[in-house]
N, C-alpha and C positions, 0 to 999 in steps of 0.2 A: 504494500500500500504506500502510495505517495500522495502528499498534498503539495500542490504548487500554489504559491502565493505571489501574485503580481502586484506590485505597489505602484501608485500613481498612474493607474491606467496601463501599467506594463512598461512605461518608458523610464521608470525609476528602478528597473531591475526587479529582483524578487528572491524568493527562497524556495528550495525544494526540501520538504520535511519527509524523510523516509526511514526505512529500517536501519540505514547506516548513518543516521544523524541528520544534521542540517547543512545544506550546501547553498551558498549564494549563487545567483544566476544574473547575468548581465541583462540590460534592457532587451525586451522580447521583440520578435519580428513585428514590424508595423502592420502588416496585413492581418496577422492573428489578433493584434490589439484592436484593430478596427472591427473585426467580427465579434469580439467579446463586448466591445462598447455598444455595438448594434444590438446584440442580444440583450444587454442591460436596458437599452432604450426601448426595445420592443416590450420587455416585461413591465417597465415603468408605465408605458402607454396602456398596456393591457389592464393594469391595476386601475388606472384613471377611467377606463371604459368598462369596468367590470360588469356593470348592469346593461351593457350593450353587446349585441352579437359580435361586433368588431373586436371587443376585448378578448374573447376566446380565440378568434382567428389570429390575433397578434401573439397570444400566448403560444399557439401552435407553431407559428413561424419562429418564435424565439427558441422553442424546444428543438425544432429542426436545425436551426443555425448552431445551437450549442452542440448537438450530436455530431455535426460536421466539423466543428472547431476544436473540440477536446482532442480528437486524434492528431490534429496538427500540433497542438501543444505537446502531446506525447512523443511525437517524432523527435523533438528537441530534448525532452527531459526524461523519457522512458515512460512506461505504462503506469498510470495512476492506480489502476486496479479498481475492483468493485466497491471498495470502502473508501477510496481516495477521491480526489477531485481537484478542481481548479478554483481558486478564490481570486477574482479580479477586483481589486480595490480601486474604485474611482472616487472622486471628491465627495459625491453625495450618497453613495451606496456601495455595497459589496455584492457582486454577482457570484453565486456558487453554482458551479457546473460539475456534476458527478454522475453517478449511476442513475439517479432519479432526474425528473425534469428540473431545469434550472430554476433557481429562486433568488429573490433579493433578500439580503440580510441588511436591515436598516442600520445606519451608522448613528451613533450618539453624537452630541455636540462636541466639538473640539474643546479641550480645556484651555483656559486663559493662560 
């Protein structure tokens, strides 16, 4: 199992947390970062439109995009496994992509 954490939307590098410890990684591929950011944006829009049919369509597109993007991350960092995943930390939210559908983990306020 591996957990990949991408900071600052992936352009600030990240960490791989796995069975052999913690390993820093450099800034991630811009094309992968765009796909993760788009997944997050689709999920955020689907939450805003939860009472509309379009909300479920956007959530489906986000899930499809995440299923295609996680393997691209795995090409660079190795398999995350069924219990692992990718945490994409952007300014306003954290996107978690793993074995289940992607979800947003809300961020608390930044400390002063």
